[in-house]
VODO-75074 format. One line per 4 residues: number of its first residue (from 1); their letters; for each residue x, z, y of C-alpha. Coordinates in nm, 3 decimals. Each point is the difference from the previous one (the first is absolute). Layout:
NUM = A = X Z Y; ...
END
This chain:
1 = MTFS = 1.150 0.919 0.931; -0.296 0.066 -0.242; -0.200 -0.355 -0.072; -0.357 0.010 -0.148
5 = VSLE = -0.107 -0.231 -0.209; -0.333 -0.024 -0.235; -0.019 0.019 -0.383; -0.086 -0.371 0.003
9 = EAYF = 0.272 -0.097 0.213; 0.202 0.219 -0.214; -0.152 -0.238 -0.306; 0.024 -0.334 0.085
13 = GSTR = 0.258 0.035 0.304; -0.043 -0.125 0.335; 0.179 -0.089 0.347; -0.108 0.214 0.298
17 = KVTL = 0.135 -0.061 0.356; 0.041 0.338 0.175; 0.108 0.114 0.332; 0.287 0.230 0.020
21 = PRWQ = 0.173 0.150 0.308; 0.381 -0.002 -0.045; 0.323 -0.031 0.201; 0.098 -0.334 0.094
25 = KCKR = 0.353 -0.114 0.208; -0.127 -0.020 0.386; 0.012 -0.342 0.087; 0.098 0.082 0.317
29 = CDGS = 0.357 0.107 -0.055; 0.028 -0.178 -0.312; 0.046 0.388 -0.157; 0.318 0.091 0.205
33 = GAEP = -0.233 0.275 0.167; 0.142 -0.144 0.363; -0.118 -0.190 0.281; 0.064 -0.413 -0.019
37 = ATEI = 0.275 -0.110 0.178; 0.174 0.412 0.049; 0.310 0.133 -0.165; 0.000 0.201 -0.324
41 = RTCP = 0.351 0.212 0.032; 0.186 0.175 -0.261; -0.094 0.384 0.006; 0.272 0.159 0.256
45 = ACGG = -0.090 0.324 -0.214; 0.140 -0.105 -0.364; 0.149 -0.321 0.113; -0.252 -0.123 -0.228
49 = TGQR = 0.061 0.122 -0.298; -0.371 0.180 0.014; 0.165 0.306 -0.073; 0.159 0.317 0.183
53 = QHQQ = 0.286 0.204 -0.196; 0.078 0.367 0.085; 0.293 0.192 -0.139; 0.040 0.357 -0.042
57 = RTPF = 0.291 0.214 -0.044; -0.048 0.293 -0.277; 0.284 0.185 -0.179; -0.033 -0.181 -0.234
61 = GTFV = 0.061 -0.387 0.147; -0.180 -0.190 0.222; -0.313 -0.166 -0.090; -0.164 -0.314 0.143
65 = NVTT = -0.366 -0.001 0.045; -0.184 -0.336 -0.027; -0.383 -0.041 0.152; -0.149 -0.315 0.126
69 = CTDC = 0.009 -0.017 0.412; -0.274 0.098 0.183; 0.074 -0.258 0.285; -0.102 -0.327 -0.198
73 = KGTG = -0.133 0.202 -0.277; 0.250 -0.150 -0.252; 0.001 -0.386 0.088; 0.269 -0.039 0.195
77 = KRID = -0.142 -0.146 0.305; -0.111 0.100 0.315; -0.339 -0.152 0.186; -0.010 0.006 0.405
81 = SPCK = -0.300 -0.180 -0.053; -0.285 0.041 -0.250; -0.215 -0.272 -0.117; -0.324 0.091 0.199
85 = DCGG = -0.244 -0.136 -0.308; 0.210 0.234 -0.261; 0.172 0.310 0.234; 0.334 -0.136 -0.147
89 = SGRV = -0.161 0.053 -0.360; 0.070 -0.344 -0.096; -0.310 0.016 -0.219; -0.402 -0.012 0.104
93 = RKHR = -0.325 0.078 -0.189; -0.245 -0.264 -0.071; -0.232 -0.044 -0.266; 0.022 -0.276 -0.242
97 = EVEV = -0.217 -0.185 -0.236; 0.171 0.010 -0.371; -0.109 -0.184 -0.267; -0.039 0.215 -0.310
101 = KIPR = 0.046 -0.079 -0.394; -0.201 0.273 -0.217; 0.108 -0.122 -0.399; -0.237 0.057 -0.269
105 = GVDT = 0.043 0.327 -0.148; 0.067 0.207 0.271; -0.081 0.421 0.019; 0.006 0.254 0.224
109 = GVRL = 0.415 0.095 0.021; 0.107 -0.316 0.003; 0.223 -0.128 0.261; -0.004 -0.393 0.158
113 = RVAG = 0.321 -0.144 0.154; -0.083 -0.194 0.281; 0.366 -0.210 0.082; 0.129 0.012 0.337
117 = EGGP = -0.353 0.135 0.156; 0.178 0.354 0.072; 0.091 0.109 0.398; 0.312 -0.174 0.093
121 = GASG = 0.349 0.103 -0.040; 0.226 0.237 0.220; 0.189 -0.201 0.294; -0.256 -0.314 -0.064
125 = GPPG = 0.118 -0.019 -0.342; -0.267 -0.191 -0.292; -0.310 0.166 -0.030; -0.034 0.204 -0.322
129 = DLYL = -0.326 -0.002 -0.262; -0.292 0.195 -0.001; -0.156 0.191 -0.294; -0.325 0.047 -0.016
133 = LIKV = -0.142 0.272 -0.264; -0.289 -0.067 -0.159; -0.326 0.227 -0.031; -0.244 -0.182 -0.254
137 = EEDP = -0.375 0.110 0.120; -0.243 0.141 -0.223; -0.288 -0.243 -0.125; -0.367 0.056 -0.046
141 = RFER = -0.028 -0.145 -0.311; 0.318 0.062 -0.222; 0.266 0.274 -0.044; 0.323 -0.105 -0.005
145 = HGDD = 0.249 0.190 -0.258; 0.387 -0.167 0.016; -0.088 -0.350 -0.139; -0.402 0.090 -0.159
149 = LHLR = -0.332 -0.001 0.200; -0.233 0.234 -0.095; -0.405 -0.080 0.024; -0.312 0.253 -0.027
153 = KHIT = -0.253 -0.271 -0.125; -0.440 0.149 -0.030; -0.151 -0.072 -0.278; -0.400 0.084 -0.118
157 = FPQA = -0.052 0.168 -0.326; -0.175 -0.200 -0.119; 0.325 -0.270 0.016; 0.243 0.275 -0.125
161 = ALGS = -0.244 0.034 -0.298; -0.086 -0.346 -0.129; 0.289 -0.179 0.133; 0.010 -0.256 0.309
165 = EIEV = 0.180 -0.295 0.185; 0.088 0.109 0.360; 0.223 -0.151 0.307; 0.281 0.276 0.117
169 = ETME = 0.215 -0.074 0.326; 0.345 -0.088 -0.046; 0.290 -0.108 0.280; -0.079 -0.363 -0.078
173 = GSEK = -0.381 0.020 0.007; -0.293 0.096 -0.229; 0.000 0.001 -0.431; -0.196 0.023 -0.285
177 = LEIS = 0.071 0.275 -0.211; -0.145 0.159 -0.332; -0.141 0.292 -0.015; -0.002 0.168 -0.381
181 = QGTQ = -0.316 0.122 -0.143; 0.008 0.390 0.029; 0.277 0.052 0.296; 0.040 0.303 0.114
185 = NGHV = 0.038 0.136 0.312; 0.382 0.012 0.165; 0.085 -0.261 -0.287; 0.261 -0.256 0.187
189 = IKLK = 0.066 -0.334 -0.092; 0.331 -0.164 0.063; 0.064 -0.357 0.178; 0.315 -0.086 -0.102
193 = GKGM = 0.195 -0.200 0.282; -0.263 0.066 0.231; 0.169 0.238 0.284; 0.247 -0.007 0.244
197 = PRLG = 0.300 -0.268 -0.072; 0.327 0.207 -0.063; 0.271 -0.039 0.334; 0.309 -0.252 -0.114
201 = RGGS = -0.117 0.061 -0.381; -0.254 -0.278 -0.080; -0.282 0.074 -0.185; -0.301 0.266 0.090
205 = GNLY = -0.144 0.362 -0.065; -0.349 0.056 -0.100; -0.323 0.017 0.107; -0.176 0.338 -0.184
209 = IHVV = -0.413 0.026 0.053; -0.108 0.351 -0.022; -0.387 -0.014 -0.119; -0.210 0.222 0.123
213 = VDVP = -0.361 0.020 -0.107; -0.276 0.078 0.216; -0.258 0.238 -0.117; -0.328 -0.079 0.244
217 = NKLS = -0.119 0.361 0.202; -0.325 -0.205 0.052; -0.219 -0.139 -0.264; -0.328 -0.210 -0.014
221 = EKER = -0.261 0.154 -0.227; 0.059 -0.333 -0.252; 0.359 0.061 0.061; -0.041 0.421 -0.073
225 = ALIE = -0.225 -0.074 -0.327; 0.234 -0.249 -0.166; 0.272 0.230 0.044; -0.210 0.256 -0.187
229 = ALAE = -0.091 -0.222 -0.243; 0.357 -0.040 -0.062; 0.044 0.348 0.007; -0.223 0.033 -0.272
233 = EMDV = 0.077 -0.257 -0.202; 0.404 0.145 -0.009; -0.152 0.313 -0.046; 0.125 0.193 0.321
237 = SVKS = -0.156 0.236 0.181; -0.071 -0.089 0.350; -0.263 0.153 0.314; -0.335 -0.193 -0.081
241 = GGGF = -0.141 -0.095 0.287; -0.391 0.003 -0.209; -0.168 -0.288 -0.031; 0.227 -0.258 0.001
245 = MEKL = 0.013 -0.075 -0.313; -0.366 -0.123 0.014; 0.072 -0.230 0.281; 0.272 -0.093 -0.186
249 = RQWL = -0.240 -0.146 -0.288; -0.220 -0.127 0.263; 0.269 -0.191 0.181; 0.164 -0.170 -0.345
253 = D = -0.368 -0.065 -0.156
END
């Protein structure tokens, strides 16, 4: 059964109660399949063995073919009065609330074993185990690769050019991060140990910050004049807006 968890649950670990359908031993017949106070007889067709033998003579000798008894379906028993609740199967389908513990660091494809929460054994035997196939849902902030997390962080051109102190998200809250002067678009900053916990191994992966330098697509007259002044200082050819240098001198005076 597939069991979906959030990235946050996979990071911190959690305990969740889920309602699952499963087969349970019938209470009316206590798993025997027969109506209470009625007799369960030995199958007359197979003598209680649950198997039928058929002999076949050939020129090469006699062969014995053993098959499951079709009268009792291999149980060796004959029920003349099937249980009204389970129809003779000894099991009924119910919904049960199960507590599932999600360990830190689980990833998609991990199987969780919940002991004793599976279906009942044959002929009233003890229940088996429940296995859940984990699927970690995508997170709008972080992208996961194994034990590492990746985050895109947008900064402005002045922050990239001059350097800055910004705040970035981690799984445990915001953290201050120094942006060096002259940081380029696409630069990657590693925060060691800020990734996902390593399941069953201890320690954690890393968080990688991918810097995205935003270029504004709309500029005020003053902003354009300032950038044109910078281009002139750097001896870079740009499209001039015309008359902005004079306005810039007025704003700076």
